[in-house]
C-alpha positions as CSV (number, residue, x, y, z in Angstrom):
1,M,2.7,-6.2,12.9
2,R,6.1,-6.8,11.5
3,R,8.6,-5.3,9.1
4,V,10.8,-7.5,6.9
5,R,13.5,-6.2,4.5
6,G,11.9,-2.8,4.3
7,S,8.4,-4.1,3.5
8,I,5.5,-3.5,5.9
9,V,2.8,-6.1,6.6
10,V,-0.6,-5.1,7.7
11,A,-1.7,-5.9,11.3
12,R,-3.6,-9.2,11.1
13,H,-5.6,-8.0,14.1
14,L,-7.8,-6.3,11.5
15,Q,-10.5,-8.8,10.9
16,R,-11.6,-9.3,7.4
17,P,-15.1,-7.9,6.9
18,P,-17.6,-10.5,5.7
19,E,-18.2,-8.6,2.4
20,C,-14.5,-8.8,1.5
21,G,-13.0,-11.2,-1.0
22,R,-9.5,-12.5,-1.1
23,A,-8.0,-10.3,-3.7
24,A,-5.3,-7.7,-3.5
25,A,-4.1,-5.0,-5.9
26,I,-0.5,-4.3,-6.7
27,D,0.9,-1.1,-8.3
28,S,3.5,1.6,-7.9
29,T,3.2,5.3,-7.6
30,C,5.8,8.0,-8.4
31,L,7.1,10.4,-5.7
32,R,9.2,13.4,-6.8
33,A,12.6,13.8,-5.3
34,K,13.5,16.8,-3.2
35,G,15.5,19.5,-5.0
36,G,16.5,19.6,-8.7
37,V,16.6,16.9,-11.3
38,W,19.7,15.1,-12.6
39,H,19.4,15.2,-16.3
40,K,20.6,12.2,-18.3
41,K,23.5,14.0,-20.0
42,H,24.9,15.2,-16.7
43,R,24.4,11.7,-15.0
44,E,26.2,10.0,-17.8
45,A,29.1,12.5,-17.6
46,G,29.2,12.1,-13.8
47,E,28.4,15.8,-13.4
48,V,26.2,17.1,-10.6
49,P,25.3,20.7,-11.7
50,H,23.5,21.7,-8.5
51,T,23.9,20.7,-4.8
52,S,20.1,20.4,-4.5
53,I,20.0,17.3,-6.7
54,D,19.4,14.0,-4.9
55,T,21.7,11.7,-6.8
56,E,20.2,8.5,-5.3
57,A,16.9,9.1,-7.1
58,H,16.2,8.2,-10.7
59,W,13.9,8.8,-13.7
60,T,10.8,7.0,-14.7
61,K,8.0,7.8,-17.2
62,S,4.5,7.8,-15.7
63,G,1.4,7.5,-17.8
64,W,-0.2,10.2,-15.6
65,H,2.7,12.5,-14.8
66,G,5.1,12.1,-17.7
67,W,8.8,11.9,-16.8
68,V,9.4,12.0,-13.1
69,Y,12.7,12.2,-11.2
70,G,12.4,10.6,-7.9
71,W,11.2,7.4,-6.3
72,K,8.6,4.7,-6.6
73,L,6.3,3.5,-3.8
74,H,5.5,-0.1,-4.6
75,L,2.3,-1.0,-2.8
76,V,-0.1,-3.9,-2.3
77,T,-3.6,-3.2,-0.9
78,T,-6.7,-5.1,-0.1
79,V,-9.5,-5.1,-2.8
80,A,-12.4,-4.5,-0.4
81,G,-14.6,-1.9,1.2
82,V,-11.6,-0.6,3.1
83,W,-8.2,-0.2,1.4
84,I,-5.6,-1.7,3.8
85,P,-1.9,-1.6,2.8
86,L,-0.6,-5.2,2.9
87,A,3.0,-4.6,1.8
88,A,5.1,-1.7,0.7
89,R,8.6,-1.0,-0.6
90,L,10.3,2.2,-1.8
91,T,12.9,2.2,-4.5
92,P,14.5,4.7,-7.0
93,A,12.0,5.4,-9.7
94,N,13.8,3.4,-12.4
95,V,13.2,0.0,-10.7
96,A,10.7,-2.0,-12.8
97,D,7.5,-2.9,-11.1
98,N,7.7,-6.6,-12.1
99,E,11.2,-6.8,-10.7
100,E,10.2,-5.5,-7.3
101,A,7.0,-7.4,-7.1
102,P,8.5,-10.7,-5.9
103,R,9.8,-9.0,-2.7
104,L,6.2,-7.8,-2.0
105,L,4.8,-11.3,-2.5
106,E,6.9,-12.5,0.4
107,E,4.9,-10.3,2.8
108,L,1.4,-11.2,1.6
109,P,-1.0,-13.4,3.7
110,S,-1.4,-16.9,2.6
111,E,-5.2,-16.5,2.5
112,L,-4.8,-14.4,-0.7
113,R,-6.4,-15.9,-3.9
114,F,-6.1,-13.2,-6.6
115,L,-3.4,-10.6,-7.2
116,L,-4.5,-7.9,-9.6
117,G,-2.0,-5.7,-11.6
118,D,-1.7,-3.7,-14.7
119,T,0.5,-4.6,-17.8
120,H,3.7,-4.0,-15.9
121,Y,3.0,-7.2,-13.9
122,Q,2.3,-9.3,-17.0
123,D,5.4,-11.4,-16.4
124,P,5.7,-15.2,-16.7
125,D,8.1,-15.4,-13.7
126,L,5.6,-13.5,-11.6
127,H,2.7,-15.7,-12.8
128,D,4.8,-18.7,-11.7
129,A,5.7,-17.1,-8.3
130,C,2.0,-16.5,-7.6
131,G,1.1,-20.0,-8.8
132,T,3.5,-21.7,-6.4
133,R,1.6,-20.0,-3.6
134,G,-1.8,-21.0,-4.9
135,W,-2.7,-17.5,-6.1
136,T,-3.9,-16.3,-9.5
137,L,-2.2,-13.3,-11.0
138,I,-4.6,-11.3,-13.1
139,A,-2.8,-8.6,-15.0
140,T,-3.8,-6.4,-18.0
141,R,-2.8,-8.0,-21.2
142,H,-0.6,-6.4,-23.8
143,G,-1.9,-5.7,-27.3
144,R,-4.8,-3.8,-28.8
145,Y,-8.2,-3.9,-27.2
146,P,-10.7,-5.5,-27.2
147,H,-9.2,-8.9,-26.5
148,A,-11.4,-11.6,-28.0
149,D,-10.7,-14.5,-25.7
150,G,-13.4,-16.0,-23.4
151,G,-12.0,-14.5,-20.2
152,Q,-12.3,-10.9,-21.3
153,E,-15.4,-9.9,-19.5
154,V,-14.2,-11.5,-16.2
155,R,-10.9,-9.7,-16.4
156,R,-12.7,-6.5,-17.1
157,V,-14.4,-6.8,-13.7
158,F,-11.1,-7.6,-11.9
159,H,-9.4,-4.7,-13.6
160,K,-12.0,-2.2,-12.5
161,L,-11.7,-3.5,-8.9
162,R,-7.9,-3.1,-9.1
163,S,-8.1,0.4,-10.4
164,T,-10.7,1.5,-7.8
165,A,-8.7,0.0,-4.9
166,I,-5.1,1.0,-5.7
167,E,-5.7,4.4,-7.2
168,N,-7.9,5.5,-4.4
169,L,-5.4,4.3,-1.8
170,N,-2.6,6.1,-3.6
171,G,-4.6,9.3,-3.8
172,Q,-5.7,9.1,-0.2
173,F,-2.2,8.3,1.1
174,K,-0.6,11.1,-0.8
175,G,-3.3,13.5,0.4
176,I,-3.0,12.6,4.0
177,F,0.8,12.7,4.1
178,E,1.2,15.5,1.6
179,C,3.3,13.5,-0.8
180,G,1.8,14.9,-4.0
181,G,4.7,17.2,-4.5
182,Q,8.4,16.6,-3.6
183,V,9.2,14.4,-0.7
184,P,10.8,16.3,2.3
185,T,13.8,13.9,2.5
186,R,17.0,13.3,0.5
187,G,18.7,10.0,-0.1
188,L,17.3,6.5,-0.4
189,M,17.4,5.4,3.3
190,P,15.9,8.6,4.7
191,T,13.1,8.5,2.1
192,Q,12.4,4.9,2.8
193,R,12.1,5.7,6.5
194,Y,9.8,8.6,5.8
195,I,7.5,6.9,3.3
196,L,7.4,3.4,4.8
197,G,7.0,5.0,8.2
198,A,4.0,6.8,6.8
199,V,2.5,3.5,5.6
200,L,3.0,2.1,9.0
201,V,1.2,5.1,10.6
202,Y,-1.6,4.6,8.1
203,Q,-1.9,1.0,9.1
204,L,-1.9,1.8,12.8
205,T,-4.5,4.5,12.3
206,L,-6.8,1.9,10.6
207,L,-6.2,-0.6,13.5
208,Y,-6.9,2.0,16.2
209,R,-10.1,3.2,14.4
210,F,-11.3,-0.3,13.8
211,E,-10.9,-1.2,17.5
212,A,-12.7,2.0,18.4
213,G,-15.5,1.3,16.1
214,Q,-14.8,4.4,13.9
215,D,-15.1,4.9,10.2
216,L,-12.0,3.5,8.3
217,R,-12.4,5.6,5.2
218,V,-13.5,9.0,6.3
219,G,-11.8,11.5,8.6
220,L,-8.3,9.9,8.6
221,K,-6.4,13.1,7.8
222,P,-8.0,15.3,10.5
223,F,-7.7,12.4,12.9
224,L,-3.9,12.2,12.3
225,R,-3.5,15.9,12.5
226,A,-5.2,16.1,15.8
227,A,-3.0,13.2,17.2
């Protein structure tokens, strides 16, 4: 297992189960900053009205949570029976998903064939970056549904697989490491160490349980708490 430029690559000791394909899902999830929020008018004026505000965090608008002041965990996971984090980066929340994605691509295994994302990854440059690696980027298209082209039904299957994989992994990760509320750290570097360290611990847990012949989807949280 190695770490490059803040990203984390899954241990390749984990053998790919025979029922797995060669697809991965990419997405980001919001994490709230510790303390208060830095409102736009105060930020623009250079005023920090309260010492609890983490000035290195930023704003984003989430489809699930509305406006969030904090961070983004950019994550790639396997699309398979077991959700294995393949690469991760943590940035201020205002960093666009498609802008951070190329750094994640550098960490993905060459065996990948399909990268699945939502509309935030529908980017010509990202399509080209995947194409040069021999991968196909399948991202939700812009515009009103239903799309009428011939690939609609195939994409529908891929989009469902993406949603199931990445959303379940994000939920499980936040539940295990109690990141559903505010993060316990302040500042970009400390928060990167905490969150990316948690991703590494998650990977090591999967590796250990795999080698021990234990379930890779059930009992992870009590296992870690007992460690």
